PDB file of the backbone (N, CA, C, O) and the ligand in Angstrom, with CONECT records:
HET     ZN  A 101       1
ATOM      1  N   MET A   1     288.533  96.905  18.909  1.00  0.00           N
ATOM      2  CA  MET A   1     287.133  96.801  19.351  1.00  0.00           C
ATOM      3  C   MET A   1     286.205  96.490  18.110  1.00  0.00           C
ATOM      4  O   MET A   1     286.308  97.242  17.141  1.00  0.00           O
ATOM      5  N   GLU A   2     285.336  95.475  18.065  1.00  0.00           N
ATOM      6  CA  GLU A   2     284.405  95.187  17.029  1.00  0.00           C
ATOM      7  C   GLU A   2     283.318  96.277  17.008  1.00  0.00           C
ATOM      8  O   GLU A   2     282.929  96.816  18.044  1.00  0.00           O
ATOM      9  N   PRO A   3     282.887  96.550  15.897  1.00  0.00           N
ATOM     10  CA  PRO A   3     281.807  97.564  15.699  1.00  0.00           C
ATOM     11  C   PRO A   3     280.496  97.070  16.261  1.00  0.00           C
ATOM     12  O   PRO A   3     280.196  95.891  16.068  1.00  0.00           O
ATOM     13  N   ILE A   4     279.709  97.841  16.922  1.00  0.00           N
ATOM     14  CA  ILE A   4     278.362  97.625  17.442  1.00  0.00           C
ATOM     15  C   ILE A   4     277.323  98.006  16.565  1.00  0.00           C
ATOM     16  O   ILE A   4     277.363  99.146  16.102  1.00  0.00           O
ATOM     17  N   ARG A   5     276.348  97.205  16.240  1.00  0.00           N
ATOM     18  CA  ARG A   5     275.268  97.582  15.355  1.00  0.00           C
ATOM     19  C   ARG A   5     273.942  97.234  16.092  1.00  0.00           C
ATOM     20  O   ARG A   5     273.916  96.522  17.096  1.00  0.00           O
ATOM     21  N   CYS A   6     272.890  97.770  15.539  1.00  0.00           N
ATOM     22  CA  CYS A   6     271.546  97.697  16.092  1.00  0.00           C
ATOM     23  C   CYS A   6     270.545  96.906  15.052  1.00  0.00           C
ATOM     24  O   CYS A   6     270.489  97.137  13.844  1.00  0.00           O
ATOM     25  N   CYS A   7     269.800  95.969  15.733  1.00  0.00           N
ATOM     26  CA  CYS A   7     268.929  95.130  14.926  1.00  0.00           C
ATOM     27  C   CYS A   7     267.751  96.064  14.402  1.00  0.00           C
ATOM     28  O   CYS A   7     267.200  96.853  15.169  1.00  0.00           O
ATOM     29  N   VAL A   8     267.453  95.966  13.304  1.00  0.00           N
ATOM     30  CA  VAL A   8     266.399  96.602  12.708  1.00  0.00           C
ATOM     31  C   VAL A   8     264.943  96.320  13.287  1.00  0.00           C
ATOM     32  O   VAL A   8     264.033  97.148  13.291  1.00  0.00           O
ATOM     33  N   ALA A   9     264.876  95.159  13.721  1.00  0.00           N
ATOM     34  CA  ALA A   9     263.556  94.667  14.247  1.00  0.00           C
ATOM     35  C   ALA A   9     263.501  95.030  15.782  1.00  0.00           C
ATOM     36  O   ALA A   9     262.651  95.807  16.215  1.00  0.00           O
ATOM     37  N   CYS A  10     264.473  94.414  16.603  1.00  0.00           N
ATOM     38  CA  CYS A  10     264.249  94.533  18.075  1.00  0.00           C
ATOM     39  C   CYS A  10     265.037  95.674  18.594  1.00  0.00           C
ATOM     40  O   CYS A  10     264.875  95.977  19.776  1.00  0.00           O
ATOM     41  N   LYS A  11     265.915  96.385  17.825  1.00  0.00           N
ATOM     42  CA  LYS A  11     266.815  97.377  18.272  1.00  0.00           C
ATOM     43  C   LYS A  11     267.910  97.072  19.253  1.00  0.00           C
ATOM     44  O   LYS A  11     268.550  97.964  19.811  1.00  0.00           O
ATOM     45  N   SER A  12     268.118  95.725  19.460  1.00  0.00           N
ATOM     46  CA  SER A  12     269.126  95.354  20.453  1.00  0.00           C
ATOM     47  C   SER A  12     270.516  95.627  19.807  1.00  0.00           C
ATOM     48  O   SER A  12     270.712  95.483  18.600  1.00  0.00           O
ATOM     49  N   ARG A  13     271.421  96.012  20.647  1.00  0.00           N
ATOM     50  CA  ARG A  13     272.731  96.345  20.126  1.00  0.00           C
ATOM     51  C   ARG A  13     273.775  95.280  20.358  1.00  0.00           C
ATOM     52  O   ARG A  13     273.939  94.892  21.515  1.00  0.00           O
ATOM     53  N   LYS A  14     274.487  94.773  19.395  1.00  0.00           N
ATOM     54  CA  LYS A  14     275.418  93.793  19.581  1.00  0.00           C
ATOM     55  C   LYS A  14     276.598  93.968  18.532  1.00  0.00           C
ATOM     56  O   LYS A  14     276.518  94.784  17.614  1.00  0.00           O
ATOM     57  N   ASN A  15     277.710  93.139  18.734  1.00  0.00           N
ATOM     58  CA  ASN A  15     278.748  93.014  17.774  1.00  0.00           C
ATOM     59  C   ASN A  15     278.176  92.741  16.485  1.00  0.00           C
ATOM     60  O   ASN A  15     277.291  91.892  16.386  1.00  0.00           O
ATOM     61  N   LYS A  16     278.607  93.397  15.455  1.00  0.00           N
ATOM     62  CA  LYS A  16     277.946  93.182  14.108  1.00  0.00           C
ATOM     63  C   LYS A  16     278.079  91.758  13.628  1.00  0.00           C
ATOM     64  O   LYS A  16     277.253  91.306  12.836  1.00  0.00           O
ATOM     65  N   LYS A  17     279.118  91.010  14.089  1.00  0.00           N
ATOM     66  CA  LYS A  17     279.260  89.604  13.583  1.00  0.00           C
ATOM     67  C   LYS A  17     278.017  88.659  14.157  1.00  0.00           C
ATOM     68  O   LYS A  17     277.760  87.555  13.678  1.00  0.00           O
ATOM     69  N   GLU A  18     277.359  89.203  15.148  1.00  0.00           N
ATOM     70  CA  GLU A  18     276.215  88.451  15.606  1.00  0.00           C
ATOM     71  C   GLU A  18     275.004  88.607  14.848  1.00  0.00           C
ATOM     72  O   GLU A  18     274.025  87.901  15.088  1.00  0.00           O
ATOM     73  N   PHE A  19     275.003  89.477  13.957  1.00  0.00           N
ATOM     74  CA  PHE A  19     273.801  89.648  13.046  1.00  0.00           C
ATOM     75  C   PHE A  19     274.024  89.105  11.757  1.00  0.00           C
ATOM     76  O   PHE A  19     275.124  88.708  11.372  1.00  0.00           O
ATOM     77  N   PHE A  20     272.807  89.084  10.977  1.00  0.00           N
ATOM     78  CA  PHE A  20     272.791  88.994   9.510  1.00  0.00           C
ATOM     79  C   PHE A  20     272.734  90.276   9.008  1.00  0.00           C
ATOM     80  O   PHE A  20     271.988  91.141   9.465  1.00  0.00           O
ATOM     81  N   ARG A  21     273.645  90.465   7.899  1.00  0.00           N
ATOM     82  CA  ARG A  21     273.725  91.732   7.243  1.00  0.00           C
ATOM     83  C   ARG A  21     273.136  91.680   5.803  1.00  0.00           C
ATOM     84  O   ARG A  21     273.530  90.900   4.937  1.00  0.00           O
ATOM     85  N   ILE A  22     272.108  92.637   5.641  1.00  0.00           N
ATOM     86  CA  ILE A  22     271.494  92.515   4.274  1.00  0.00           C
ATOM     87  C   ILE A  22     271.721  93.786   3.636  1.00  0.00           C
ATOM     88  O   ILE A  22     271.499  94.830   4.250  1.00  0.00           O
ATOM     89  N   VAL A  23     272.161  93.778   2.409  1.00  0.00           N
ATOM     90  CA  VAL A  23     272.358  94.980   1.573  1.00  0.00           C
ATOM     91  C   VAL A  23     271.513  94.861   0.305  1.00  0.00           C
ATOM     92  O   VAL A  23     270.977  93.818  -0.068  1.00  0.00           O
ATOM     93  N   ALA A  24     271.448  96.114  -0.355  1.00  0.00           N
ATOM     94  CA  ALA A  24     270.706  96.084  -1.633  1.00  0.00           C
ATOM     95  C   ALA A  24     271.810  96.187  -2.788  1.00  0.00           C
ATOM     96  O   ALA A  24     272.827  96.869  -2.659  1.00  0.00           O
ATOM     97  N   ASP A  25     271.499  95.431  -3.940  1.00  0.00           N
ATOM     98  CA  ASP A  25     272.436  95.625  -5.143  1.00  0.00           C
ATOM     99  C   ASP A  25     271.905  96.748  -5.983  1.00  0.00           C
ATOM    100  O   ASP A  25     270.947  97.412  -5.588  1.00  0.00           O
ATOM    101  N   ASN A  26     272.513  96.987  -7.158  1.00  0.00           N
ATOM    102  CA  ASN A  26     272.042  98.175  -7.898  1.00  0.00           C
ATOM    103  C   ASN A  26     270.747  97.991  -8.528  1.00  0.00           C
ATOM    104  O   ASN A  26     270.170  98.957  -9.030  1.00  0.00           O
ATOM    105  N   ASN A  27     270.187  96.688  -8.543  1.00  0.00           N
ATOM    106  CA  ASN A  27     268.815  96.632  -9.080  1.00  0.00           C
ATOM    107  C   ASN A  27     267.739  96.578  -7.892  1.00  0.00           C
ATOM    108  O   ASN A  27     266.609  96.135  -8.095  1.00  0.00           O
ATOM    109  N   LYS A  28     268.124  97.020  -6.726  1.00  0.00           N
ATOM    110  CA  LYS A  28     267.182  96.983  -5.628  1.00  0.00           C
ATOM    111  C   LYS A  28     266.786  95.685  -5.139  1.00  0.00           C
ATOM    112  O   LYS A  28     265.709  95.503  -4.571  1.00  0.00           O
ATOM    113  N   ASN A  29     267.775  94.635  -5.384  1.00  0.00           N
ATOM    114  CA  ASN A  29     267.442  93.306  -4.863  1.00  0.00           C
ATOM    115  C   ASN A  29     268.179  93.225  -3.665  1.00  0.00           C
ATOM    116  O   ASN A  29     269.336  93.642  -3.609  1.00  0.00           O
ATOM    117  N   ALA A  30     267.508  92.640  -2.551  1.00  0.00           N
ATOM    118  CA  ALA A  30     268.164  92.317  -1.324  1.00  0.00           C
ATOM    119  C   ALA A  30     269.035  91.240  -1.412  1.00  0.00           C
ATOM    120  O   ALA A  30     268.671  90.244  -2.037  1.00  0.00           O
ATOM    121  N   ILE A  31     270.340  91.288  -0.781  1.00  0.00           N
ATOM    122  CA  ILE A  31     271.223  90.193  -0.832  1.00  0.00           C
ATOM    123  C   ILE A  31     271.749  90.088   0.595  1.00  0.00           C
ATOM    124  O   ILE A  31     271.857  91.073   1.325  1.00  0.00           O
ATOM    125  N   ILE A  32     272.081  88.803   0.971  1.00  0.00           N
ATOM    126  CA  ILE A  32     272.778  88.587   2.260  1.00  0.00           C
ATOM    127  C   ILE A  32     274.230  88.772   2.198  1.00  0.00           C
ATOM    128  O   ILE A  32     274.933  88.056   1.484  1.00  0.00           O
ATOM    129  N   ASP A  33     274.702  89.723   2.933  1.00  0.00           N
ATOM    130  CA  ASP A  33     276.232  89.988   2.843  1.00  0.00           C
ATOM    131  C   ASP A  33     276.826  89.065   3.892  1.00  0.00           C
ATOM    132  O   ASP A  33     277.004  89.485   5.036  1.00  0.00           O
ATOM    133  N   ARG A  34     277.161  87.744   3.526  1.00  0.00           N
ATOM    134  CA  ARG A  34     277.684  86.869   4.441  1.00  0.00           C
ATOM    135  C   ARG A  34     278.970  87.232   5.055  1.00  0.00           C
ATOM    136  O   ARG A  34     279.219  86.929   6.222  1.00  0.00           O
ATOM    137  N   LYS A  35     279.828  87.899   4.272  1.00  0.00           N
ATOM    138  CA  LYS A  35     281.079  88.143   4.871  1.00  0.00           C
ATOM    139  C   LYS A  35     281.137  89.682   5.458  1.00  0.00           C
ATOM    140  O   LYS A  35     282.175  90.155   5.920  1.00  0.00           O
ATOM    141  N   GLN A  36     280.029  90.324   5.390  1.00  0.00           N
ATOM    142  CA  GLN A  36     279.866  91.700   5.761  1.00  0.00           C
ATOM    143  C   GLN A  36     280.868  92.514   5.419  1.00  0.00           C
ATOM    144  O   GLN A  36     281.455  93.163   6.284  1.00  0.00           O
ATOM    145  N   ASN A  37     281.202  92.590   4.097  1.00  0.00           N
ATOM    146  CA  ASN A  37     282.228  93.277   3.528  1.00  0.00           C
ATOM    147  C   ASN A  37     281.830  94.014   2.321  1.00  0.00           C
ATOM    148  O   ASN A  37     282.612  94.769   1.742  1.00  0.00           O
ATOM    149  N   ILE A  38     280.529  93.790   1.906  1.00  0.00           N
ATOM    150  CA  ILE A  38     280.071  94.642   0.681  1.00  0.00           C
ATOM    151  C   ILE A  38     279.891  96.159   1.014  1.00  0.00           C
ATOM    152  O   ILE A  38     279.245  96.620   1.955  1.00  0.00           O
ATOM    153  N   ASN A  39     280.572  96.828   0.083  1.00  0.00           N
ATOM    154  CA  ASN A  39     280.596  98.357   0.376  1.00  0.00           C
ATOM    155  C   ASN A  39     279.405  98.996   0.016  1.00  0.00           C
ATOM    156  O   ASN A  39     279.343  99.632  -1.036  1.00  0.00           O
ATOM    157  N   SER A  40     278.302  98.877   0.896  1.00  0.00           N
ATOM    158  CA  SER A  40     276.981  99.471   0.523  1.00  0.00           C
ATOM    159  C   SER A  40     276.245  99.459   1.893  1.00  0.00           C
ATOM    160  O   SER A  40     276.559  98.744   2.846  1.00  0.00           O
ATOM    161  N   ARG A  41     275.249 100.328   1.857  1.00  0.00           N
ATOM    162  CA  ARG A  41     274.408 100.539   3.135  1.00  0.00           C
ATOM    163  C   ARG A  41     273.794  99.300   3.361  1.00  0.00           C
ATOM    164  O   ARG A  41     273.201  98.688   2.473  1.00  0.00           O
ATOM    165  N   GLY A  42     273.930  98.845   4.698  1.00  0.00           N
ATOM    166  CA  GLY A  42     273.283  97.522   5.056  1.00  0.00           C
ATOM    167  C   GLY A  42     272.234  97.660   6.183  1.00  0.00           C
ATOM    168  O   GLY A  42     272.082  98.749   6.737  1.00  0.00           O
ATOM    169  N   LEU A  43     271.563  96.656   6.507  1.00  0.00           N
ATOM    170  CA  LEU A  43     270.901  96.630   7.699  1.00  0.00           C
ATOM    171  C   LEU A  43     271.186  95.283   8.479  1.00  0.00           C
ATOM    172  O   LEU A  43     271.497  94.247   7.892  1.00  0.00           O
ATOM    173  N   TYR A  44     271.058  95.382   9.789  1.00  0.00           N
ATOM    174  CA  TYR A  44     271.426  94.176  10.544  1.00  0.00           C
ATOM    175  C   TYR A  44     270.113  93.686  11.099  1.00  0.00           C
ATOM    176  O   TYR A  44     269.140  94.399  11.346  1.00  0.00           O
ATOM    177  N   ILE A  45     270.204  92.380  11.267  1.00  0.00           N
ATOM    178  CA  ILE A  45     269.017  91.770  12.032  1.00  0.00           C
ATOM    179  C   ILE A  45     269.592  90.514  12.678  1.00  0.00           C
ATOM    180  O   ILE A  45     270.544  89.893  12.206  1.00  0.00           O
ATOM    181  N   CYS A  46     268.880  90.158  13.900  1.00  0.00           N
ATOM    182  CA  CYS A  46     269.390  89.102  14.879  1.00  0.00           C
ATOM    183  C   CYS A  46     269.199  87.841  14.009  1.00  0.00           C
ATOM    184  O   CYS A  46     268.375  87.761  13.098  1.00  0.00           O
ATOM    185  N   LYS A  47     270.033  86.883  14.378  1.00  0.00           N
ATOM    186  CA  LYS A  47     269.839  85.401  13.907  1.00  0.00           C
ATOM    187  C   LYS A  47     268.780  84.816  14.815  1.00  0.00           C
ATOM    188  O   LYS A  47     269.013  83.842  15.530  1.00  0.00           O
ATOM    189  N   ASP A  48     267.629  85.423  14.772  1.00  0.00           N
ATOM    190  CA  ASP A  48     266.614  84.978  15.688  1.00  0.00           C
ATOM    191  C   ASP A  48     265.211  85.063  14.806  1.00  0.00           C
ATOM    192  O   ASP A  48     264.878  86.035  14.128  1.00  0.00           O
ATOM    193  N   ILE A  49     264.540  83.958  14.950  1.00  0.00           N
ATOM    194  CA  ILE A  49     263.262  83.905  14.147  1.00  0.00           C
ATOM    195  C   ILE A  49     262.238  84.957  14.524  1.00  0.00           C
ATOM    196  O   ILE A  49     261.375  85.334  13.731  1.00  0.00           O
ATOM    197  N   LYS A  50     262.371  85.454  15.851  1.00  0.00           N
ATOM    198  CA  LYS A  50     261.447  86.454  16.231  1.00  0.00           C
ATOM    199  C   LYS A  50     261.629  87.690  15.471  1.00  0.00           C
ATOM    200  O   LYS A  50     260.669  88.318  15.023  1.00  0.00           O
ATOM    201  N   CYS A  51     262.949  88.078  15.306  1.00  0.00           N
ATOM    202  CA  CYS A  51     263.258  89.315  14.626  1.00  0.00           C
ATOM    203  C   CYS A  51     262.947  89.088  13.097  1.00  0.00           C
ATOM    204  O   CYS A  51     262.452  90.023  12.467  1.00  0.00           O
ATOM    205  N   ILE A  52     263.193  87.978  12.516  1.00  0.00           N
ATOM    206  CA  ILE A  52     263.004  87.730  11.160  1.00  0.00           C
ATOM    207  C   ILE A  52     261.482  87.895  10.860  1.00  0.00           C
ATOM    208  O   ILE A  52     261.116  88.526   9.868  1.00  0.00           O
ATOM    209  N   THR A  53     260.613  87.330  11.716  1.00  0.00           N
ATOM    210  CA  THR A  53     259.243  87.461  11.644  1.00  0.00           C
ATOM    211  C   THR A  53     258.709  88.920  11.679  1.00  0.00           C
ATOM    212  O   THR A  53     257.943  89.409  10.848  1.00  0.00           O
ATOM    213  N   THR A  54     259.240  89.551  12.789  1.00  0.00           N
ATOM    214  CA  THR A  54     258.881  90.837  12.924  1.00  0.00           C
ATOM    215  C   THR A  54     259.156  91.824  11.754  1.00  0.00           C
ATOM    216  O   THR A  54     258.361  92.707  11.429  1.00  0.00           O
ATOM    217  N   LEU A  55     260.329  91.603  11.162  1.00  0.00           N
ATOM    218  CA  LEU A  55     260.592  92.432   9.962  1.00  0.00           C
ATOM    219  C   LEU A  55     259.768  92.072   8.773  1.00  0.00           C
ATOM    220  O   LEU A  55     259.405  92.906   7.943  1.00  0.00           O
ATOM    221  N   GLN A  56     259.464  90.706   8.716  1.00  0.00           N
ATOM    222  CA  GLN A  56     258.522  90.302   7.567  1.00  0.00           C
ATOM    223  C   GLN A  56     257.158  91.168   7.750  1.00  0.00           C
ATOM    224  O   GLN A  56     256.617  91.735   6.801  1.00  0.00           O
ATOM    225  N   LYS A  57     256.675  91.202   9.055  1.00  0.00           N
ATOM    226  CA  LYS A  57     255.366  91.816   9.120  1.00  0.00           C
ATOM    227  C   LYS A  57     255.545  93.258   8.904  1.00  0.00           C
ATOM    228  O   LYS A  57     254.693  93.820   8.217  1.00  0.00           O
ATOM    229  N   ILE A  58     256.505  93.935   9.376  1.00  0.00           N
ATOM    230  CA  ILE A  58     256.697  95.348   9.179  1.00  0.00           C
ATOM    231  C   ILE A  58     256.694  95.640   7.621  1.00  0.00           C
ATOM    232  O   ILE A  58     256.048  96.593   7.187  1.00  0.00           O
ATOM    233  N   ILE A  59     257.384  94.851   6.830  1.00  0.00           N
ATOM    234  CA  ILE A  59     257.448  95.071   5.425  1.00  0.00           C
ATOM    235  C   ILE A  59     256.104  94.828   4.718  1.00  0.00           C
ATOM    236  O   ILE A  59     255.709  95.533   3.789  1.00  0.00           O
ATOM    237  N   LEU A  60     255.417  93.760   5.232  1.00  0.00           N
ATOM    238  CA  LEU A  60     254.117  93.379   4.614  1.00  0.00           C
ATOM    239  C   LEU A  60     253.111  94.547   4.832  1.00  0.00           C
ATOM    240  O   LEU A  60     252.304  94.901   3.973  1.00  0.00           O
ATOM    241  N   LYS A  61     253.239  95.117   6.078  1.00  0.00           N
ATOM    242  CA  LYS A  61     252.279  96.258   6.328  1.00  0.00           C
ATOM    243  C   LYS A  61     252.876  97.619   5.882  1.00  0.00           C
ATOM    244  O   LYS A  61     252.253  98.671   6.026  1.00  0.00           O
ATOM    245  N   ASN A  62     254.013  97.555   5.378  1.00  0.00           N
ATOM    246  CA  ASN A  62     254.625  98.834   4.896  1.00  0.00           C
ATOM    247  C   ASN A  62     254.647  99.898   5.935  1.00  0.00           C
ATOM    248  O   ASN A  62     254.317 101.059   5.696  1.00  0.00           O
ATOM    249  N   ARG A  63     255.057  99.456   7.129  1.00  0.00           N
ATOM    250  CA  ARG A  63     255.112 100.296   8.315  1.00  0.00           C
ATOM    251  C   ARG A  63     256.389 101.045   8.466  1.00  0.00           C
ATOM    252  O   ARG A  63     256.410 102.014   9.226  1.00  0.00           O
ATOM    253  N   MET A  64     257.445 100.690   7.818  1.00  0.00           N
ATOM    254  CA  MET A  64     258.799 101.331   8.118  1.00  0.00           C
ATOM    255  C   MET A  64     259.534 101.504   6.877  1.00  0.00           C
ATOM    256  O   MET A  64     259.622 100.568   6.083  1.00  0.00           O
ATOM    257  N   LYS A  65     260.080 102.658   6.647  1.00  0.00           N
ATOM    258  CA  LYS A  65     260.963 102.943   5.539  1.00  0.00           C
ATOM    259  C   LYS A  65     262.295 102.242   5.905  1.00  0.00           C
ATOM    260  O   LYS A  65     262.911 102.539   6.928  1.00  0.00           O
ATOM    261  N   LEU A  66     262.699 101.333   5.062  1.00  0.00           N
ATOM    262  CA  LEU A  66     263.996 100.803   5.452  1.00  0.00           C
ATOM    263  C   LEU A  66     265.173 101.649   5.015  1.00  0.00           C
ATOM    264  O   LEU A  66     265.109 102.447   4.080  1.00  0.00           O
ATOM    265  N   LYS A  67     266.313 101.415   5.791  1.00  0.00           N
ATOM    266  CA  LYS A  67     267.411 102.240   5.490  1.00  0.00           C
ATOM    267  C   LYS A  67     268.117 101.847   4.072  1.00  0.00           C
ATOM    268  O   LYS A  67     268.956 102.649   3.659  1.00  0.00           O
ATOM    269  N   ILE A  68     267.899 100.890   3.428  1.00  0.00           N
ATOM    270  CA  ILE A  68     268.358 100.487   2.256  1.00  0.00           C
ATOM    271  C   ILE A  68     267.334 100.464   1.061  1.00  0.00           C
ATOM    272  O   ILE A  68     266.188 100.077   1.289  1.00  0.00           O
ATOM    273  N   ASP A  69     267.684 100.845  -0.149  1.00  0.00           N
ATOM    274  CA  ASP A  69     266.830 100.998  -1.055  1.00  0.00           C
ATOM    275  C   ASP A  69     266.601  99.600  -1.782  1.00  0.00           C
ATOM    276  O   ASP A  69     267.441  99.151  -2.563  1.00  0.00           O
ATOM    277  N   VAL A  70     265.448  98.956  -1.488  1.00  0.00           N
ATOM    278  CA  VAL A  70     265.259  97.669  -1.884  1.00  0.00           C
ATOM    279  C   VAL A  70     263.868  97.193  -2.199  1.00  0.00           C
ATOM    280  O   VAL A  70     262.999  97.630  -1.445  1.00  0.00           O
ATOM    281  N   GLU A  71     263.516  96.456  -3.077  1.00  0.00           N
ATOM    282  CA  GLU A  71     262.200  95.971  -3.309  1.00  0.00           C
ATOM    283  C   GLU A  71     261.624  95.164  -2.336  1.00  0.00           C
ATOM    284  O   GLU A  71     262.280  94.180  -1.994  1.00  0.00           O
ATOM    285  N   ASN A  72     260.495  95.366  -1.788  1.00  0.00           N
ATOM    286  CA  ASN A  72     259.910  94.541  -0.817  1.00  0.00           C
ATOM    287  C   ASN A  72     259.823  92.991  -1.015  1.00  0.00           C
ATOM    288  O   ASN A  72     259.953  92.187  -0.092  1.00  0.00           O
ATOM    289  N   ASP A  73     259.591  92.666  -2.303  1.00  0.00           N
ATOM    290  CA  ASP A  73     259.508  91.294  -2.599  1.00  0.00           C
ATOM    291  C   ASP A  73     260.885  90.580  -2.422  1.00  0.00           C
ATOM    292  O   ASP A  73     260.983  89.472  -1.893  1.00  0.00           O
ATOM    293  N   SER A  74     261.862  91.244  -2.869  1.00  0.00           N
ATOM    294  CA  SER A  74     263.206  90.610  -2.780  1.00  0.00           C
ATOM    295  C   SER A  74     263.568  90.512  -1.251  1.00  0.00           C
ATOM    296  O   SER A  74     264.079  89.486  -0.802  1.00  0.00           O
ATOM    297  N   MET A  75     263.310  91.532  -0.516  1.00  0.00           N
ATOM    298  CA  MET A  75     263.590  91.582   0.927  1.00  0.00           C
ATOM    299  C   MET A  75     262.831  90.353   1.558  1.00  0.00           C
ATOM    300  O   MET A  75     263.431  89.600   2.325  1.00  0.00           O
ATOM    301  N   LEU A  76     261.610  90.169   1.256  1.00  0.00           N
ATOM    302  CA  LEU A  76     260.931  89.090   1.820  1.00  0.00           C
ATOM    303  C   LEU A  76     261.489  87.777   1.526  1.00  0.00           C
ATOM    304  O   LEU A  76     261.550  86.888   2.375  1.00  0.00           O
ATOM    305  N   GLU A  77     261.903  87.651   0.310  1.00  0.00           N
ATOM    306  CA  GLU A  77     262.754  86.500  -0.229  1.00  0.00           C
ATOM    307  C   GLU A  77     263.831  86.110   0.654  1.00  0.00           C
ATOM    308  O   GLU A  77     263.947  84.983   1.135  1.00  0.00           O
ATOM    309  N   VAL A  78     264.674  87.157   0.864  1.00  0.00           N
ATOM    310  CA  VAL A  78     265.833  87.006   1.781  1.00  0.00           C
ATOM    311  C   VAL A  78     265.491  86.489   3.168  1.00  0.00           C
ATOM    312  O   VAL A  78     266.081  85.565   3.727  1.00  0.00           O
ATOM    313  N   LEU A  79     264.408  87.230   3.694  1.00  0.00           N
ATOM    314  CA  LEU A  79     264.072  86.939   5.093  1.00  0.00           C
ATOM    315  C   LEU A  79     263.592  85.454   5.111  1.00  0.00           C
ATOM    316  O   LEU A  79     263.883  84.722   6.058  1.00  0.00           O
ATOM    317  N   LYS A  80     262.925  85.063   4.156  1.00  0.00           N
ATOM    318  CA  LYS A  80     262.396  83.629   4.097  1.00  0.00           C
ATOM    319  C   LYS A  80     263.620  82.712   4.192  1.00  0.00           C
ATOM    320  O   LYS A  80     263.690  81.797   5.012  1.00  0.00           O
ATOM    321  N   GLU A  81     264.525  82.991   3.357  1.00  0.00           N
ATOM    322  CA  GLU A  81     265.728  82.106   3.325  1.00  0.00           C
ATOM    323  C   GLU A  81     266.410  82.165   4.670  1.00  0.00           C
ATOM    324  O   GLU A  81     266.849  81.109   5.126  1.00  0.00           O
ATOM    325  N   LEU A  82     266.538  83.212   5.311  1.00  0.00           N
ATOM    326  CA  LEU A  82     267.197  83.181   6.560  1.00  0.00           C
ATOM    327  C   LEU A  82     266.289  82.622   7.708  1.00  0.00           C
ATOM    328  O   LEU A  82     266.798  82.147   8.724  1.00  0.00           O
ATOM    329  N   GLY A  83     265.044  82.685   7.539  1.00  0.00           N
ATOM    330  CA  GLY A  83     264.271  82.164   8.461  1.00  0.00           C
ATOM    331  C   GLY A  83     264.424  80.632   8.397  1.00  0.00           C
ATOM    332  O   GLY A  83     264.598  80.011   9.446  1.00  0.00           O
ATOM    333  N   GLU A  84     264.366  79.982   7.184  1.00  0.00           N
ATOM    334  CA  GLU A  84     264.619  78.664   6.977  1.00  0.00           C
ATOM    335  C   GLU A  84     265.964  78.144   7.506  1.00  0.00           C
ATOM    336  O   GLU A  84     266.062  77.103   8.155  1.00  0.00           O
ATOM    337  N   GLU A  85     266.887  78.859   7.216  1.00  0.00           N
ATOM    338  CA  GLU A  85     268.236  78.653   7.752  1.00  0.00           C
ATOM    339  C   GLU A  85     268.370  78.517   9.311  1.00  0.00           C
ATOM    340  O   GLU A  85     269.139  77.713   9.837  1.00  0.00           O
ATOM    341  N   ILE A  86     267.607  79.317   9.955  1.00  0.00           N
ATOM    342  CA  ILE A  86     267.584  79.379  11.377  1.00  0.00           C
ATOM    343  C   ILE A  86     266.851  78.086  11.923  1.00  0.00           C
ATOM    344  O   ILE A  86     267.298  77.440  12.870  1.00  0.00           O
ATOM    345  N   TRP A  87     265.668  77.756  11.236  1.00  0.00           N
ATOM    346  CA  TRP A  87     265.044  76.510  11.611  1.00  0.00           C
ATOM    347  C   TRP A  87     265.897  75.230  11.375  1.00  0.00           C
ATOM    348  O   TRP A  87     265.698  74.215  12.041  1.00  0.00           O
ATOM    349  N   GLU A  88     266.887  75.308  10.373  1.00  0.00           N
ATOM    350  CA  GLU A  88     267.597  74.118  10.200  1.00  0.00           C
ATOM    351  C   GLU A  88     268.660  73.857  11.239  1.00  0.00           C
ATOM    352  O   GLU A  88     269.073  72.717  11.452  1.00  0.00           O
ATOM    353  N   ASN A  89     269.131  74.991  11.927  1.00  0.00           N
ATOM    354  CA  ASN A  89     270.175  74.945  12.753  1.00  0.00           C
ATOM    355  C   ASN A  89     269.671  74.648  14.337  1.00  0.00           C
ATOM    356  O   ASN A  89     270.499  74.571  15.244  1.00  0.00           O
TER     357      ASN A  89
HETATM  358 ZN    ZN A 101     266.726  91.631  16.895  1.00  0.00          ZN2+
END
């Protein structure tokens, strides 16, 4: 059985392959874990522009402590990239 994960923005639960996975590297930079195999704490977010936008707002307003240790700016960069990716598809 595939592992079930929870979206950090909307809290919906799905197979982890249906999410984007974001992890922090040693310099607190957010990176997209495309293969979902980086051995580090990660957070999951739906491949949905609504969830991307929600998380961007949460970060900008500093309303939530993220489960990974990452600089806000690099997290916003990654979310922007993922948002653009969704628009292109
Ligand atoms: Zn979601």
